[in-house]
C-alpha positions in Angstrom: 62.3 147.6 -111.0 61.6 149.4 -114.2 59.5 147.5 -116.7 59.6 148.5 -120.4 56.8 147.3 -122.6 56.7 147.2 -126.4 55.1 150.2 -128.1 52.9 147.7 -130.0 52.0 145.5 -127.0 48.6 144.6 -128.3 49.9 143.2 -131.6 53.2 141.9 -130.3 53.9 138.2 -130.9 53.6 135.8 -128.0 56.5 136.0 -125.5 59.2 133.4 -125.9 59.0 130.7 -123.3 62.1 128.8 -122.5 62.1 125.1 -121.8 61.6 124.4 -118.0 65.3 123.5 -117.5 66.5 126.6 -119.4 64.2 128.8 -117.4 65.3 127.6 -114.0 68.3 129.7 -113.1 69.1 127.5 -110.1 69.9 124.8 -112.7 70.9 127.1 -115.5 73.3 129.3 -113.4 73.1 132.2 -115.9 74.8 130.1 -118.6 75.3 132.1 -121.8 74.8 135.4 -120.0 76.1 137.9 -117.5 76.0 136.6 -113.9 73.6 139.0 -112.3 74.7 140.9 -109.2 71.6 139.6 -107.3 72.7 136.0 -108.0 76.3 136.5 -106.7 75.3 135.7 -103.1 78.4 133.8 -102.1 81.4 135.2 -100.2 84.8 135.5 -101.8 85.9 132.6 -99.6 83.1 130.3 -100.7 83.6 131.1 -104.4 87.4 130.5 -104.0 86.9 127.2 -102.2 84.4 126.0 -104.8 86.8 126.9 -107.6 89.8 125.3 -105.9 87.8 122.2 -105.3 88.0 121.6 -109.1 91.8 121.2 -109.0 91.5 117.9 -107.0 92.2 116.0 -110.2 94.8 113.3 -110.2 95.6 113.7 -113.9 98.3 116.0 -112.5 99.9 112.9 -110.9 99.8 111.1 -114.3 101.0 114.1 -116.2 104.0 114.7 -113.9 104.9 111.1 -113.9 104.7 110.9 -117.7 107.0 114.0 -118.0 109.6 112.9 -115.5 109.7 109.2 -116.5 110.1 110.3 -120.2 112.7 113.2 -119.7 114.3 112.6 -116.4 114.1 114.6 -113.1 116.1 117.7 -114.1 114.5 118.4 -117.5 111.0 117.2 -116.3 110.8 119.2 -113.1 112.1 122.4 -114.7 109.6 121.9 -117.5 106.8 121.6 -115.0 107.9 124.8 -113.1 108.4 126.8 -116.3 104.9 125.9 -117.5 103.5 126.9 -114.1 105.1 130.4 -114.5 103.5 130.8 -117.9 100.1 129.6 -116.8 100.1 131.8 -113.7 101.2 134.9 -115.7 98.4 134.5 -118.3 95.8 133.5 -115.7 96.0 136.7 -113.6 94.4 139.1 -116.0 91.8 136.6 -117.2 90.7 135.7 -113.7 90.5 139.3 -112.7 88.4 140.2 -115.8 85.9 137.4 -115.3 85.5 138.1 -111.6 85.1 141.8 -112.2 82.8 141.6 -115.2 80.7 138.6 -114.1 81.3 136.7 -117.4 82.6 133.2 -118.2 85.5 132.4 -120.5 83.4 132.4 -123.6 81.8 135.8 -123.0 85.2 137.2 -122.1 86.7 135.8 -125.4 83.9 137.5 -127.4 84.9 140.9 -126.1 88.6 140.4 -126.0 89.3 140.4 -129.7 87.4 137.4 -131.2 83.9 138.8 -132.0 80.6 137.1 -131.6 81.0 134.1 -133.9 84.8 134.2 -133.7 84.6 132.9 -130.2 82.5 129.8 -131.3 85.8 128.2 -132.3 87.2 128.8 -128.8 84.0 127.4 -127.3 84.9 124.1 -129.0 88.5 124.4 -128.0 87.4 124.9 -124.4 84.8 122.2 -124.6 87.4 119.8 -125.9 89.6 120.6 -122.9 86.8 119.6 -120.5 86.0 116.5 -122.5 89.7 115.4 -122.7 90.3 115.9 -119.0 86.9 114.4 -118.1 88.0 111.2 -120.0 91.4 111.2 -118.3 90.0 111.7 -114.8 87.3 109.2 -115.4 89.9 106.7 -116.6 91.7 107.1 -113.3 88.5 106.5 -111.4 87.8 103.4 -113.5 91.3 102.1 -112.6 90.6 102.6 -108.9 87.3 100.7 -109.3 89.1 97.8 -111.0 91.9 97.6 -108.5 89.8 98.0 -105.3 86.6 96.2 -106.4 87.5 94.1 -109.4 85.1 96.0 -111.6 86.0 95.7 -115.3 87.3 98.9 -116.8 84.4 99.5 -119.3 81.9 99.3 -116.5 84.1 101.3 -114.2 84.2 104.1 -116.9 80.4 104.1 -117.0 80.2 104.4 -113.2 82.8 107.2 -113.2 80.6 109.1 -115.6 77.2 108.5 -113.9 78.5 109.4 -110.4 79.1 113.1 -111.2 75.9 113.8 -113.0 73.8 114.8 -109.9 76.3 117.5 -108.9 76.9 118.9 -112.4 73.1 119.0 -113.2 72.2 121.1 -110.2 74.8 123.8 -110.8 76.7 126.2 -108.5 74.6 125.6 -105.3 75.1 121.8 -105.3 78.7 122.1 -106.5 79.7 124.6 -103.8 78.3 122.3 -101.0 80.0 119.2 -102.5 83.4 120.9 -102.8 83.3 122.3 -99.3 82.2 119.1 -97.6 84.8 116.9 -99.4 87.8 119.3 -99.0 89.1 118.1 -95.6 89.2 114.4 -96.7 90.8 115.3 -100.0 93.5 117.4 -98.3 94.3 114.7 -95.8 94.5 112.1 -98.6 96.7 114.3 -100.7 99.3 114.9 -98.0 99.4 111.4 -96.5 101.7 109.6 -99.0 104.3 112.3 -98.9 104.4 112.4 -95.1 104.8 108.6 -95.1 107.7 108.7 -97.5 109.3 111.6 -95.6 109.2 109.7 -92.3 110.1 106.2 -93.5 112.4 106.8 -96.5 113.7 110.4 -96.5 116.7 109.3 -98.6 114.3 108.5 -101.6 114.0 112.2 -102.3 117.8 112.4 -103.1 117.5 109.3 -105.3 114.6 110.9 -107.1 116.7 114.0 -107.8 119.2 111.8 -109.7 116.6 109.9 -111.7 117.3 109.9 -115.4 113.9 108.6 -116.7 113.0 105.3 -118.2 113.7 106.2 -121.8 117.4 107.0 -121.6 117.1 110.8 -121.2 119.6 110.9 -118.4 119.7 112.9 -115.1 121.2 116.0 -116.8 119.4 118.9 -118.5 118.1 118.4 -122.1 116.7 121.4 -123.9 114.6 119.1 -126.2 113.2 117.1 -123.2 112.5 120.3 -121.4 110.6 121.7 -124.3 108.5 118.6 -124.9 107.8 118.3 -121.2 106.8 121.9 -120.9 104.4 121.4 -123.9 102.6 118.6 -122.1 102.3 120.6 -118.8 101.1 123.7 -120.8 98.1 121.7 -122.0 96.6 122.6 -118.6 96.6 126.3 -119.5 92.9 126.0 -120.4 92.1 125.2 -116.7 91.8 128.9 -116.1 88.5 128.7 -118.0 87.1 126.3 -115.5 88.3 128.6 -112.7 86.7 131.5 -114.4 83.3 129.7 -114.6 83.2 129.9 -110.8 84.9 133.3 -110.4 82.1 135.0 -112.4 80.1 134.5 -109.2 82.4 136.6 -107.1 80.6 139.4 -105.3 81.3 143.0 -106.4 84.6 144.3 -105.2 84.2 147.1 -102.6 86.5 149.0 -100.3 85.5 146.7 -97.4 86.2 143.4 -99.2 89.0 144.5 -101.5 91.7 142.4 -99.8 89.6 139.2 -99.5 88.4 139.7 -103.1 91.9 139.9 -104.6 93.1 137.1 -102.4 90.2 134.9 -103.6 90.7 135.8 -107.2 94.4 135.1 -107.2 94.1 131.9 -105.2 91.2 130.5 -107.1 92.2 131.9 -110.5 95.9 131.5 -111.5 96.8 130.2 -108.0 95.5 126.7 -108.9 98.7 126.1 -110.8 100.9 126.4 -107.7 99.2 123.3 -106.2 99.0 121.8 -109.6 102.7 122.0 -110.2 103.4 120.5 -106.8 101.0 117.7 -107.5 102.8 117.0 -110.8 106.1 116.7 -109.1 104.6 114.7 -106.3 103.0 112.3 -108.8 106.3 111.9 -110.5 107.9 111.1 -107.1 105.3 108.4 -106.3 105.7 106.9 -109.8 109.4 106.7 -109.3 109.1 105.0 -105.9 106.6 102.5 -107.3 108.4 101.8 -110.6 110.2 98.7 -109.5 107.1 97.2 -107.9 104.2 97.9 -110.4 106.1 98.5 -113.6 106.1 101.6 -115.9 102.5 101.3 -117.3 100.9 101.0 -113.9 103.3 103.7 -112.5 101.5 106.2 -114.7 98.1 105.2 -113.2 97.8 107.3 -110.0 96.1 104.7 -107.9 98.9 102.1 -108.0 101.8 104.4 -106.9 99.5 106.0 -104.3 98.6 102.7 -102.9 102.3 101.6 -102.6 103.1 104.8 -100.8 100.4 104.6 -98.1 100.7 100.8 -97.5 103.3 101.0 -94.8 101.1 103.4 -92.8 97.7 102.0 -93.4 98.3 98.3 -93.8 95.1 96.3 -94.6 93.0 99.4 -95.1 95.4 101.0 -97.5 93.6 99.9 -100.6 90.2 101.1 -99.4 91.6 104.4 -98.4 93.5 104.9 -101.7 90.4 104.0 -103.7 88.2 106.4 -101.6 90.7 109.2 -102.1 90.8 108.6 -105.9 87.0 108.5 -106.2 86.6 111.7 -104.1 89.2 113.5 -106.1 87.7 112.5 -109.4 84.2 113.4 -108.4 85.5 116.9 -107.4 87.2 117.5 -110.7 84.8 115.8 -113.1 81.9 117.7 -111.6 83.8 120.8 -112.7 84.7 119.4 -116.1 81.0 118.4 -116.8 79.8 121.8 -115.5 82.2 123.9 -117.5 81.9 121.7 -120.6 78.1 122.2 -120.5 78.6 126.0 -120.6 80.9 125.8 -123.6 78.7 123.4 -125.6 75.7 125.5 -124.8 77.4 128.7 -126.0 78.5 127.0 -129.2 75.2 125.4 -130.1 73.0 128.4 -129.1 74.9 130.6 -131.7 74.9 127.9 -134.4 71.4 126.6 -134.0 69.7 129.6 -132.4 68.2 127.2 -129.8 68.8 126.7 -126.2 67.1 123.7 -124.5 69.0 124.3 -121.2 72.6 123.9 -119.9 71.8 120.5 -118.2 71.3 118.8 -121.6 74.8 119.7 -122.5 76.1 118.1 -119.4 74.9 114.9 -120.9 76.6 115.7 -124.2 79.9 116.5 -122.5 79.8 113.3 -120.4 78.7 111.1 -123.3 81.7 112.2 -125.5 84.1 111.8 -122.6 82.8 108.3 -121.9 83.4 107.3 -125.5 87.0 108.5 -125.3 87.5 106.5 -122.1 86.2 103.3 -123.8 88.5 103.9 -126.7 91.5 104.1 -124.4 92.4 107.8 -124.4 94.5 107.4 -121.3 97.1 105.4 -123.2 97.8 108.4 -125.4 98.2 110.9 -122.6 101.4 112.7 -123.8 100.5 112.8 -127.5 97.0 114.1 -126.8 98.1 116.8 -124.4 101.2 117.8 -126.4 99.1 118.5 -129.5 96.2 120.2 -127.7 98.5 122.6 -125.9 99.4 124.3 -129.2 95.8 125.4 -129.8 94.9 126.1 -126.2 97.9 128.4 -125.6 97.3 130.3 -128.8 93.8 131.1 -127.6 94.8 132.0 -124.0 97.7 134.1 -125.3 95.5 136.1 -127.6 92.9 136.8 -124.9 95.6 137.7 -122.4 97.4 140.1 -124.9 94.1 142.0 -125.4 93.6 142.4 -121.7 97.2 143.3 -120.8 98.4 145.2 -123.9 95.6 146.3 -126.2 93.1 147.6 -123.6 95.6 149.6 -121.6 97.0 151.1 -124.8 93.5 152.1 -125.9 93.6 149.8 -128.9 90.4 148.0 -127.8 87.5 149.0 -125.6 88.2 149.3 -121.9 85.4 147.0 -120.9 84.2 143.5 -121.9 81.4 143.7 -124.4 79.8 140.3 -125.0 76.4 141.0 -126.4 75.6 140.1 -130.1 73.9 143.5 -130.6 77.2 145.4 -130.3 79.8 142.9 -131.8 81.0 142.1 -135.3 80.7 138.5 -136.2 84.5 138.1 -136.6 87.2 140.3 -135.0 90.4 139.5 -136.9 92.5 140.7 -134.0 92.1 137.9 -131.6 90.5 135.3 -134.0 93.2 135.9 -136.6 96.0 135.8 -134.1 94.8 132.5 -132.7 94.5 130.9 -136.1 98.0 132.0 -137.3 99.6 131.1 -134.0 97.9 127.7 -133.9 98.7 126.9 -137.5 102.4 127.8 -137.2 102.9 126.0 -133.9 101.1 122.8 -135.0 103.3 122.8 -138.1 106.3 123.2 -135.8 105.0 120.4 -133.5 105.0 118.0 -136.4 108.6 118.9 -137.3 108.3 121.4 -140.1 110.9 123.7 -138.5 113.2 121.2 -137.0 113.4 119.3 -133.6 114.1 122.4 -131.4 110.9 124.3 -132.5 109.0 121.0 -132.4 109.8 120.8 -128.7 109.0 124.4 -128.0 106.0 124.7 -130.4 103.5 125.8 -127.6 105.8 128.7 -126.6 106.0 129.6 -130.3 102.2 129.8 -130.3 102.2 132.0 -127.2 104.8 134.4 -128.6 103.1 134.7 -132.0 99.6 135.3 -130.4 100.9 138.0 -128.0 102.8 139.8 -130.7 100.0 139.6 -133.3 97.1 140.9 -131.1 98.4 144.5 -130.5 99.9 144.6 -134.0 96.5 143.7 -135.6 94.6 146.0 -133.2 96.8 148.9 -134.1 96.7 148.1 -137.9 92.8 147.9 -137.8 92.6 150.8 -135.3 90.3 148.7 -133.1 87.6 148.9 -135.8 86.3 145.4 -135.4 85.8 145.3 -131.6 82.5 147.1 -131.6 79.9 147.1 -134.5 78.2 150.1 -132.8 78.8 151.9 -129.5 76.9 150.7 -126.4 74.9 153.8 -125.5 73.0 151.9 -122.8 75.5 150.4 -120.5 78.9 151.4 -121.9 81.7 152.5 -119.7 80.9 156.2 -120.2 77.3 155.9 -119.2 76.4 157.1 -115.7 73.7 154.5 -115.0 72.8 152.0 -112.3 74.1 148.6 -113.6 71.9 146.8 -111.1 68.7 148.3 -112.5 66.5 145.6 -114.1 64.7 145.8 -117.5 62.0 143.5 -118.8 63.1 141.7 -122.0 60.6 142.5 -124.9 60.9 139.0 -126.1 60.7 136.6 -123.1 59.2 139.1 -120.6 61.7 138.3 -117.9 63.7 140.9 -115.9 67.4 141.2 -116.4 70.1 143.6 -115.0 71.3 146.3 -117.3 74.7 144.8 -118.4 72.7 141.8 -119.8 70.4 144.0 -121.9 70.7 145.5 -125.3 68.6 148.0 -127.2 66.8 146.1 -129.9 65.7 147.9 -133.1 63.5 145.0 -134.1 61.6 145.0 -130.8 61.9 148.8 -130.3 62.9 148.1 -126.7 65.2 146.1 -124.5 66.2 142.5 -125.2 68.2 140.2 -123.0 71.4 138.8 -124.3 70.1 135.2 -124.7 67.0 136.2 -126.6 69.2 138.3 -128.8 71.5 135.3 -129.4 68.5 133.0 -130.3 66.9 135.4 -132.8 67.5 134.2 -136.3 65.4 136.7 -138.2 66.6 140.2 -137.3 69.8 140.0 -139.4 71.5 142.3 -137.0 69.2 145.2 -137.8 70.3 147.1 -134.7 73.8 147.6 -136.2 72.4 149.5 -139.1 70.0 151.8 -137.1 70.4 154.3 -134.3 70.1 153.4 -130.6 66.7 152.5 -129.2 65.6 154.0 -125.8 65.0 151.5 -123.0 62.6 154.0 -121.4 65.1 155.5 -119.0 67.4 158.3 -120.2 71.0 157.5 -120.4 73.7 160.0 -119.3 74.0 161.3 -122.8 70.2 161.7 -123.3 69.9 163.4 -120.0 
């Protein structure tokens, strides 16, 4: 390890000391920064299993039921499948980039056309995704507590929040163990109701295919119903961010692990939506079967249709098993929601306040806001919340995807992901501007400004606008706003060892080269987090030449 000391060590100010929780990387999990190669100790299989454990959520059941009950089988199922295709297509490049570069969704967004402060908006968009879905999943767990144990919903919501805190607070190590241990029970519980229906009432599948919904949509195809249903399903497009939060811990791709690496990235990245779409359709089937017994409102609550489906096979223990399945499922997903939300809130507040008390404090922020939404009855507005949210989320994902798939291959943006403040403009109009325009137009369309057809297809309108605008603006600006200055330390044209560690001049801790910048204020290396938290340098490094870290770069040599 190479240690670089300040030239003025004797007069240097005291080293920054982070709060104990922020300094403990076993809790912190390299939040706000590059995931060091030395920390990526898990196999591709373990990382993929952990990431896929987060898709155990039962909101898919509720979302699918809501779509099909509202718009009928044909329009609803086609909407779910079409949304899955879009989500998979946009998820592939994002998952691959995060796994390869060791960055989460926020750091990826910074370097994919949004700039250093431009990505703060997307941090809030992503944080809101985790909060919304935490509240929806927690509501489902609260419903299970009420049905199985008679616990009032407000108390059930509180229990649903508290039960995930131990896992989310302890980070990747605890999450990986929990997801692995609970996977067999969850898979068995997921498959059971559909096996029971297939064995006992196979004719119900044909009846389901003729279902016209509960609001008079009819069994035939409706373009408007298809569009609105697709918009609800597309609200899940932000899930790729939660998958990426785990994929950043993928080991480095080598010739030996190339196949397993790609299999894990595709399965745990965009692959989540294959099972997700199947769960949505399955949830709609269970709701259809239970409709006459439990009524429409309870048919949208996953626990009631699930219970009705397994009763014939499990008899008196059906309620216990159904409640256990729901609780396990919700622990698995809300641990991920709380974990990912903590990363997003930490990224946002560290840039705004220049303080970082530790990721674990933002777990509490995330869970607290979600609990408030539960208590205010967010579950009752499922379709409206998700339909509106998808317009913003898809504009963001579309802009990032367009940079990775179009701008970078065409040479309109840097070939690598630069996430450090020292090398980025505050705002990059390419991605940030594209997202704002796409969101504004699609939200206006959603509220009927351009007629009923574009209101139904407003999320797709956002996607198209974002994908077209990114390369257009990148070409118009000639990529000027991607880099405030070239990275002469660890850029793509530097022949250096990326695993080499350097001691940060501010906090005194060692970090691998991709997480280090050359700091003009410190006249030496600075880690990305200390760079983020500095509120007095005024980006001096972007006005001066590069500073040596003490080891010659390829150019200097």
